[in-house]
PAKE-913358 format. One line per 3 residues: for each residue x, y, z of N, C-alpha, C. Coordinates in pm, whole numbers, plus 50000, padded with zeros to 5 digits. Layout:
PAKE-913358
X/Y/Z/X/Y/Z/X/Y/Z ~ ...
END
This chain:
PAKE-913358
17598/80669/04056/17606/80540/04003/17764/80526/04025 ~ 17834/80471/04077/17961/80471/04028/18001/80439/03908 ~ 18080/80514/03797/18164/80470/03676/18278/80405/03707
18292/80269/03700/18409/80202/03761/18498/80174/03668 ~ 18643/80179/03692/18731/80103/03617/18763/79968/03690 ~ 18714/79935/03769/18714/79829/03893/18589/79736/03880
18565/79643/03862/18457/79545/03872/18426/79538/04002 ~ 18283/79459/04049/18235/79442/04186/18331/79295/04262 ~ 18417/79242/04180/18487/79144/04247/18639/79205/04253
18654/79395/04254/18804/79428/04280/18887/79382/04185 ~ 18853/79369/04052/18963/79368/03961/18935/79441/03848 ~ 19059/79458/03802/19016/79553/03672/18994/79472/03551
18980/79565/03435/18925/79488/03328/19064/79384/03280 ~ 19159/79447/03323/19300/79351/03299/19306/79265/03388 ~ 19239/79227/03501/19216/79111/03580/19337/79142/03750
19349/79256/03715/19458/79309/03845/19380/79342/03928 ~ 19419/79310/04049/19339/79327/04206/19361/79464/04193 ~ 19223/79517/04280/19248/79664/04305/19362/79684/04429
19404/79601/04501/19503/79605/04599/19645/79636/04514 ~ 19617/79558/04429/19785/79564/04353/19787/79700/04249 ~ 19685/79790/04203/19698/79901/04155/19825/79995/04154
19865/80041/04064/19987/80106/04105/19973/80264/04141 ~ 20016/80323/04194/19970/80455/04250/19972/80542/04150 ~ 19861/80603/04151/19817/80700/04074/19689/80628/03995
19650/80543/03989/19545/80464/03897/19413/80517/03950 ~ 19336/80524/03893/19217/80595/03895/19097/80442/03915 ~ 19072/80430/04006/18962/80309/04078/18870/80336/04086
18799/80458/04087/18674/80468/04083/18629/80617/04055 ~ 18498/80623/03976/18449/80770/03945/18314/80785/03973 ~ 18268/80894/04015/18115/80916/04065/18095/81066/04031
17976/81084/03975/17961/81217/03959/17795/81240/03946 ~ 17768/81375/03939/17662/81418/03950/17635/81546/03851 ~ 17490/81579/03804/17472/81716/03764/17340/81781/03836
17321/81911/03774/17219/81982/03830/17215/82129/03720 ~ 17078/82118/03716/17031/82276/03644/16902/82319/03706 ~ 16908/82300/03857/16817/82356/03918/16902/82483/03967
16806/82622/03957/16864/82709/04031/16871/82744/04183 ~ 16966/82764/04245/16969/82804/04353/17035/82965/04375 ~ 16942/83048/04473/17000/83175/04491/17020/83206/04620
17128/83279/04628/17193/83331/04760/17212/83443/04747 ~ 17145/83550/04853/17204/83710/04801/17229/83721/04989 ~ 17291/83611/05042/17388/83657/05196/17529/83602/05182
17578/83659/05309/17724/83624/05281/17753/83457/05383 ~ 17641/83415/05383/17630/83251/05449/17640/83146/05328 ~ 17746/83041/05354/17742/82920/05265/17579/82843/05249
17578/82821/05105/17453/82745/05101/17470/82644/05017 ~ 17417/82536/05016/17436/82428/04916/17364/82448/04785 ~ 17461/82405/04683/17439/82426/04549/17343/82299/04490
17313/82195/04559/17235/82083/04490/17348/81988/04407 ~ 17512/82054/04405/17607/81930/04331/17645/81880/04462 ~ 17635/81752/04459/17712/81683/04531/17718/81537/04492
17841/81475/04539/17855/81319/04504/17884/81247/04640 ~ 17852/81107/04662/17910/81033/04739/18025/80926/04678 ~ 18119/80880/04756/18205/80821/04725/18256/80715/04841
18298/80618/04848/18344/80517/04921/18514/80455/04885 ~ 18587/80533/04939/18734/80465/04911/18748/80332/04965 ~ 18835/80297/04874/18850/80153/04944/18996/80113/05023
19055/80221/05040/19166/80207/05110/19220/80350/05197 ~ 19241/80349/05333/19256/80479/05403/19367/80571/05321 ~ 19462/80484/05243/19584/80588/05155/19574/80624/05054
19428/80598/04992/19385/80671/04846/19333/80795/04887 ~ 19352/80897/04755/19313/81038/04742/19191/81048/04660 ~ 19143/81133/04690/19014/81185/04590/19031/81314/04538
19028/81310/04391/18996/81412/04335/18890/81472/04312 ~ 18836/81557/04372/18752/81658/04341/18747/81758/04249 ~ 18649/81731/04152/18627/81870/04052/18516/81943/04004
18429/82028/04015/18331/82111/03970/18326/82204/03873 ~ 18239/82228/03766/18205/82317/03718/18025/82365/03743 ~ 18082/82498/03798/17939/82557/03866/17928/82689/03769
17818/82668/03686/17756/82807/03628/17709/82923/03763 ~ 17735/83039/03702/17700/83134/03827/17634/83273/03759 ~ 17584/83351/03813/17517/83451/03796/17545/83598/03861
17590/83687/03871/17601/83813/03971/17566/83928/03942 ~ 17426/84002/03974/17391/84147/03941/17425/84236/04044 ~ 17495/84347/03979/17526/84408/04097/17485/84586/04030
17432/84687/04074/17400/84803/04030/17506/84931/04050 ~ 17604/84974/03962/17681/85056/03960/17806/85038/04085 ~ 17839/84888/04091/17915/84868/04149/17994/84751/04182
18073/84674/04272/18159/84533/04235/18060/84444/04330 ~ 18133/84303/04285/18041/84215/04365/18118/84104/04388 ~ 18124/84021/04474/18209/83889/04483/18116/83743/04531
18142/83671/04448/18079/83524/04463/18193/83470/04510 ~ 18203/83348/04616/18293/83239/04640/18207/83152/04671 ~ 18288/83014/04593/18235/82880/04562/18331/82815/04658
18273/82735/04706/18412/82611/04808/18348/82466/04799 ~ 18445/82392/04825/18418/82252/04817/18415/82222/04949 ~ 18338/82115/04976/18329/82090/05154/18336/81913/05141
18392/81841/05205/18398/81706/05267/18318/81688/05401 ~ 18186/81615/05386/18121/81607/05455/18071/81741/05565 ~ 18156/81754/05649/18102/81905/05702/18272/82019/05694
18332/81961/05609/18500/82022/05650/18512/82099/05522 ~ 18526/82245/05537/18547/82305/05392/18700/82320/05330 ~ 18737/82267/05244/18828/82214/05184/18931/82342/05075
18863/82360/04985/18883/82463/04875/18796/82573/04866 ~ 18837/82691/04811/18723/82798/04800/18800/82850/04637 ~ 18731/82897/04561/18747/83021/04469/18686/83114/04478
18734/83230/04442/18646/83396/04452/18643/83420/04297 ~ 18516/83446/04300/18524/83525/04158/18442/83638/04162 ~ 18511/83737/04079/18527/83889/04124/18470/83923/03994
18388/84022/04018/18350/84115/03927/18377/84280/03968 ~ 18430/84360/03898/18467/84532/03947/18377/84604/03840 ~ 18282/84669/03846/18241/84707/03737/18207/84870/03786
18232/84965/03682/18167/85093/03718/18046/85140/03613 ~ 18000/85061/03556/17885/85123/03479/17732/85084/03546 ~ 17616/85141/03514/17505/85152/03586/17482/85034/03617
17407/84931/03546/17353/84810/03578/17406/84694/03517 ~ 17468/84564/03582/17516/84505/03485/17463/84350/03576 ~ 17445/84265/03506/17407/84126/03533/17521/84030/03458
17596/83984/03524/17718/83894/03479/17690/83761/03495 ~ 17745/83673/03429/17744/83518/03448/17861/83467/03394 ~ 17887/83334/03403/18003/83243/03334/18005/83127/03453
18135/83062/03411/18133/82920/03455/18274/82908/03551 ~ 18263/82871/03689/18363/82859/03780/18409/82715/03786 ~ 18553/82704/03706/18584/82550/03756/18669/82550/03902
18651/82438/03997/18706/82455/04110/18760/82282/04106 ~ 18901/82262/04185/18931/82136/04212/19011/82102/04338 ~ 18997/81980/04390/19087/81987/04494/19127/81830/04504
19254/81805/04547/19316/81636/04543/19270/81615/04725 ~ 19232/81547/04766/19190/81521/04907/19254/81402/04974 ~ 19244/81385/05062/19324/81259/05131/19238/81253/05262
19128/81223/05264/19003/81192/05337/19065/81059/05442 ~ 19133/80971/05396/19182/80859/05530/19097/80838/05593 ~ 19005/80742/05485/18902/80692/05563/18861/80564/05450
18755/80513/05461/18682/80418/05381/18506/80395/05425 ~ 18496/80505/05478/18378/80491/05499/18298/80603/05370 ~ 18183/80592/05331/18112/80669/05241/18145/80838/05288
18217/80906/05169/18254/81042/05215/18149/81128/05103 ~ 18090/81220/05166/18001/81344/05096/18082/81430/05033 ~ 18106/81472/04906/18170/81616/04887/18072/81670/04822
18056/81794/04835/17947/81928/04775/18007/82058/04759 ~ 17925/82108/04683/17959/82236/04649/17866/82331/04722 ~ 17940/82478/04808/17842/82566/04859/17879/82691/04789
17819/82784/04798/17825/82920/04759/17780/83064/04860 ~ 17881/83152/04856/17787/83286/04914/17866/83396/04833 ~ 17766/83483/04874/17787/83650/04839/17913/83669/04933
18066/83723/04914/18122/83808/04980/18110/83960/04994 ~ 18072/84018/04865/18037/84187/04893/17970/84184/04769 ~ 17841/84324/04792/17763/84331/04654/17786/84483/04712
17808/84597/04633/17782/84717/04687/17677/84778/04676 ~ 17588/84738/04560/17443/84763/04562/17388/84692/04436 ~ 17310/84576/04499/17239/84475/04473/17130/84504/04295
17160/84442/04207/17031/84417/04094/17052/84269/04048 ~ 16917/84235/04050/16930/84100/04057/16955/83998/04163 ~ 16967/83895/04153/17036/83800/04250/17166/83733/04217
17200/83692/04314/17307/83600/04283/17303/83451/04302 ~ 17344/83389/04203/17244/83238/04190/17385/83144/04135 ~ 17372/83019/04129/17391/82925/04038/17318/82813/03978
17355/82781/03877/17263/82727/03812/17119/82744/03793 ~ 17073/82818/03679/17161/82844/03543/17199/82997/03541 ~ 17297/83026/03503/17322/83156/03459/17259/83214/03381
17303/83306/03303/17210/83386/03212/17121/83300/03086 ~ 17109/83200/03086/17008/83123/03018/16979/82981/03110 ~ 16874/82907/03055/16831/82782/03106/16893/82655/03075
16999/82662/02968/17058/82547/02961/17189/82508/03045 ~ 17235/82580/03118/17365/82608/03191/17305/82463/03327 ~ 17433/82368/03283/17429/82250/03440/17546/82282/03501
17539/82252/03634/17640/82268/03705/17726/82072/03727 ~ 17813/82054/03741/17851/81914/03746/17965/81919/03864 ~ 18006/81795/03927/18083/81767/04026/18076/81631/03953
18237/81591/04025/18290/81440/04022/18387/81438/04085 ~ 18400/81295/04147/18491/81248/04247/18569/81106/04206 ~ 18693/81143/04169/18771/81002/04116/18868/80960/04272
18889/80845/04306/18932/80791/04377/19057/80733/04310 ~ 19169/80789/04354/19299/80759/04293/19428/80678/04381 ~ 19429/80571/04329/19509/80496/04444/19647/80558/04489
19673/80505/04620/19800/80623/04708/19901/80493/04684
END
């Protein structure tokens, strides 16, 4: 459900019409979170379960997508890489590579990756943004490559999309 700075009539709390908002104003915010673990031990992108749908009010507006993704990567005497990607509908937008290079016997690493992208979707149709991930390289596997939760069960992933007046 959108958390909006604009009410359903198209007016801001100050009574300003959405169409008269200054460039850079936040028009709406939608978000979601997940704590469901997703395992992917392949080099093919899979969905993390983090997704939001936003309907821009003008084709000239932008959408700022931000995500926080807990991750876990297990290797056995080697290095590993994990890649996290933002996708609009089916178009890849941005990716971050999480890299670890270890020289000890067995290691299970976890952390949180933050990724963001300022998008120009040029549409007023419902637009889905989601987060995907894949392994890029594992020299020797120990455990699984996964997102949410990482090393404990209290980790949550989060995604939000903010419509920005153009």
